[in-house]
C-alpha positions as CSV (number, residue, x, y, z in Angstrom):
1,M,6.1,19.3,-5.0
2,A,5.9,17.1,-8.1
3,H,2.7,18.7,-9.5
4,D,1.2,17.9,-12.9
5,V,0.7,20.8,-15.3
6,D,-2.7,21.3,-14.0
7,G,-1.5,21.6,-10.4
8,A,-2.7,18.3,-9.2
9,L,-0.5,16.3,-6.8
10,R,1.1,13.1,-8.2
11,V,0.4,10.1,-5.8
12,G,2.2,6.8,-6.5
13,V,-0.1,3.6,-6.1
14,V,1.9,0.4,-5.8
15,L,-0.4,-2.6,-6.9
16,S,0.5,-6.3,-6.4
17,G,-1.6,-8.2,-8.8
18,C,-5.4,-8.4,-9.3
19,G,-7.5,-10.3,-6.6
20,F,-7.3,-10.3,-2.9
21,K,-6.1,-14.0,-2.5
22,D,-3.0,-13.6,-4.7
23,G,-2.7,-10.0,-5.7
24,A,-4.0,-6.5,-4.8
25,E,-7.4,-6.2,-3.2
26,I,-9.6,-4.9,-5.9
27,H,-12.0,-3.0,-3.7
28,E,-9.2,-1.3,-1.7
29,S,-7.3,-0.4,-5.0
30,V,-10.4,1.0,-6.7
31,L,-11.5,2.9,-3.5
32,T,-7.9,4.3,-3.3
33,L,-8.1,5.7,-6.9
34,L,-11.5,7.0,-6.3
35,A,-10.5,8.8,-3.1
36,L,-7.4,10.3,-4.8
37,D,-9.4,11.6,-7.7
38,R,-12.0,13.0,-5.3
39,A,-9.2,14.8,-3.3
40,G,-7.9,16.4,-6.5
41,A,-4.7,14.2,-6.7
42,R,-3.5,12.3,-9.8
43,A,-2.8,8.5,-9.2
44,V,0.3,7.1,-10.9
45,C,0.2,3.3,-10.7
46,F,3.1,1.1,-10.4
47,A,3.8,-2.7,-9.9
48,P,6.7,-5.0,-10.1
49,D,7.4,-6.8,-13.3
50,V,7.8,-10.3,-11.5
51,P,5.9,-13.5,-11.4
52,Q,3.2,-13.9,-8.9
53,A,4.3,-16.0,-5.9
54,E,1.1,-18.2,-6.5
55,V,-2.2,-18.0,-8.5
56,V,-5.5,-18.6,-6.7
57,D,-8.8,-19.5,-8.4
58,H,-11.0,-16.9,-6.7
59,L,-14.1,-18.8,-7.4
60,R,-13.0,-22.0,-5.6
61,G,-10.5,-20.5,-3.3
62,S,-7.9,-23.1,-4.4
63,K,-4.3,-22.7,-5.8
64,T,-3.7,-23.5,-9.3
65,K,-0.6,-24.3,-11.6
66,D,-1.2,-21.1,-13.7
67,K,1.6,-18.6,-14.0
68,R,0.9,-14.8,-13.9
69,N,2.9,-11.7,-14.0
70,V,2.3,-9.0,-11.2
71,L,2.6,-6.1,-13.5
72,V,0.4,-7.5,-16.2
73,E,-2.3,-8.5,-13.7
74,S,-2.2,-5.0,-12.0
75,A,-2.8,-3.4,-15.3
76,R,-6.3,-4.7,-15.3
77,I,-7.0,-2.4,-12.2
78,A,-5.1,0.4,-13.6
79,R,-6.8,0.2,-17.0
80,G,-3.4,-0.3,-18.5
81,A,-1.9,3.1,-17.3
82,I,0.8,1.5,-15.2
83,T,4.6,1.4,-14.9
84,D,7.2,-1.1,-13.6
85,V,7.9,0.1,-10.1
86,A,11.7,-0.4,-10.7
87,K,11.3,2.5,-13.1
88,A,9.5,4.8,-10.7
89,D,11.1,8.3,-10.0
90,P,10.4,9.3,-6.5
91,T,11.2,12.8,-7.4
92,Q,8.1,13.0,-9.6
93,L,5.8,11.9,-6.9
94,D,4.4,13.9,-3.8
95,A,3.1,10.8,-1.9
96,L,2.8,7.0,-2.1
97,I,0.1,4.5,-1.2
98,L,0.0,0.8,-1.1
99,P,-3.3,-1.0,-1.2
100,G,-3.6,-4.3,0.6
101,G,-4.5,-8.0,-0.5
102,F,-2.3,-11.0,-0.1
103,G,-0.3,-9.8,-3.0
104,A,1.3,-7.1,-0.6
105,A,2.5,-9.9,1.6
106,M,3.4,-12.4,-1.1
107,N,4.3,-10.5,-4.2
108,L,5.7,-7.1,-2.8
109,S,7.2,-9.0,0.0
110,T,7.5,-12.3,1.8
111,F,5.8,-11.3,5.0
112,A,3.1,-14.0,4.4
113,T,5.6,-16.8,4.6
114,A,8.5,-15.3,6.7
115,G,6.8,-12.8,8.9
116,A,9.3,-10.3,10.7
117,K,12.2,-12.1,8.8
118,G,10.7,-11.4,5.5
119,T,12.1,-9.3,2.6
120,V,10.7,-6.7,0.2
121,E,10.7,-6.8,-3.6
122,P,13.7,-4.8,-4.5
123,G,11.9,-2.1,-6.8
124,T,9.1,-1.6,-4.2
125,A,11.6,-1.3,-1.4
126,K,13.7,1.2,-3.4
127,L,10.7,3.4,-4.0
128,V,9.4,3.2,-0.4
129,R,12.7,4.0,1.1
130,A,13.3,6.9,-1.3
131,M,10.0,8.4,-0.5
132,F,10.6,7.9,3.2
133,A,14.0,9.5,2.9
134,A,12.5,12.5,1.1
135,H,9.9,13.0,3.9
136,K,7.0,12.3,1.5
137,P,3.9,10.8,3.0
138,I,3.3,7.2,2.6
139,G,-0.1,5.5,3.1
140,A,-0.8,1.7,3.5
141,L,-4.0,-0.4,3.7
142,C,-5.0,-3.7,5.1
143,I,-1.9,-6.0,5.3
144,A,0.4,-3.6,3.3
145,P,1.6,-1.9,6.6
146,A,3.4,-5.1,7.4
147,L,5.6,-4.4,4.3
148,L,6.3,-0.9,5.8
149,A,7.3,-2.5,9.1
150,L,9.8,-4.7,7.3
151,L,11.4,-1.7,5.7
152,L,11.0,1.0,8.3
153,G,10.5,-0.8,11.4
154,R,13.9,0.2,12.7
155,E,12.9,3.8,12.3
156,G,10.2,3.3,14.9
157,V,7.2,3.9,12.5
158,T,3.7,3.6,14.0
159,L,1.2,1.5,12.1
160,T,-2.1,-0.3,12.2
161,I,-3.5,-3.5,10.6
162,G,-6.4,-3.3,12.8
163,D,-6.5,-5.8,15.8
164,D,-5.2,-9.1,14.7
165,A,-2.8,-10.0,17.5
166,A,-0.5,-12.3,15.6
167,T,0.0,-9.9,12.7
168,A,0.5,-7.0,15.1
169,S,3.2,-9.1,17.0
170,A,5.1,-9.7,13.7
171,I,5.0,-6.0,13.1
172,K,6.3,-5.2,16.5
173,A,9.1,-7.8,15.9
174,C,10.2,-5.6,13.0
175,G,10.7,-2.7,15.4
176,A,7.5,-0.9,14.6
177,E,4.9,0.3,17.0
178,H,1.3,-1.1,16.3
179,L,-1.9,0.6,17.4
180,D,-5.3,-1.2,17.3
181,C,-7.6,0.7,15.1
182,P,-11.3,0.3,13.8
183,V,-12.0,-0.2,10.0
184,T,-13.5,3.2,9.6
185,S,-10.5,5.1,11.0
186,Y,-6.8,5.4,10.4
187,V,-3.5,5.8,12.3
188,V,-1.3,8.8,11.7
189,D,2.4,8.8,12.3
190,E,3.0,12.5,12.0
191,R,6.7,12.4,12.6
192,H,7.4,9.8,9.8
193,K,4.5,10.9,7.6
194,V,2.9,7.4,7.5
195,V,-0.8,6.9,7.4
196,T,-2.4,3.4,7.7
197,T,-6.0,1.8,7.9
198,P,-7.2,-1.7,8.5
199,A,-9.5,-2.0,5.4
200,Y,-10.3,-5.7,4.8
201,M,-8.2,-6.8,7.6
202,L,-11.4,-6.1,9.5
203,G,-14.2,-5.4,7.1
204,P,-17.0,-6.3,7.4
205,S,-18.2,-4.5,4.2
206,I,-17.1,-2.3,1.4
207,R,-19.0,0.5,3.1
208,H,-17.0,0.3,6.2
209,V,-13.7,-0.2,4.3
210,A,-14.4,2.7,2.0
211,E,-14.9,5.1,5.0
212,G,-11.5,4.2,6.4
213,I,-9.7,4.3,3.0
214,E,-11.3,7.8,2.1
215,R,-10.1,9.1,5.5
216,C,-6.6,7.7,5.1
217,V,-6.2,9.0,1.6
218,Q,-7.4,12.4,2.6
219,A,-4.8,12.4,5.4
220,V,-2.1,11.5,3.0
221,V,-3.0,14.2,0.5
222,A,-3.2,16.8,3.2
223,M,0.2,15.9,4.4
224,A,1.5,16.2,0.9
225,R,0.2,19.6,0.5
226,Q,1.9,20.8,3.6
227,P,5.0,23.0,2.9
228,A,8.2,21.1,2.8
229,H,9.4,22.6,6.0
230,A,6.2,21.6,8.0
């Protein structure tokens, strides 16, 4: 295990910007950080140092011509304590969690535009694959499980994004199994150590989303604390 000096687990959190329409979903991201802290784990934040696919005015809901950087915007959520995901060292992490928001499907991957034929941002892909190969737990919220489907679908991972039929179909087209799931619950793939929850794919409120995220994070942390041979 990659414990800090105080014995806390180190859990990577990969952000995709700041704002649900073009980056990381802020509620989901903060709730993840809170749940990790409550569980006695240390969050280590990452994001790719790349331009955002698009920028949206969240007040008006319309696209703008602004140019923003995913790492710089993610630093708003991480309070500046964040590193380029390309520099992440998986040997120094016990688990990994990816919050949702359209950034997961536009900045961390191209799932939003290409569906099952999409690709994943190289630094993010490298980290996820390394964590998976090391049999370390991976959690994903909202639309972020679609990114896992792109990378790990051929491994037969089981995931949830809630109950949206079109998104579930695209996930299945990647080779992954999809299970419908209510917002306050989560799906665990014990064999592959993958935990997912619908979050704002279902909503309807931050209270419901928080319950599902708390349970998802607790499951990830519990998995990370299991002996390596378990």
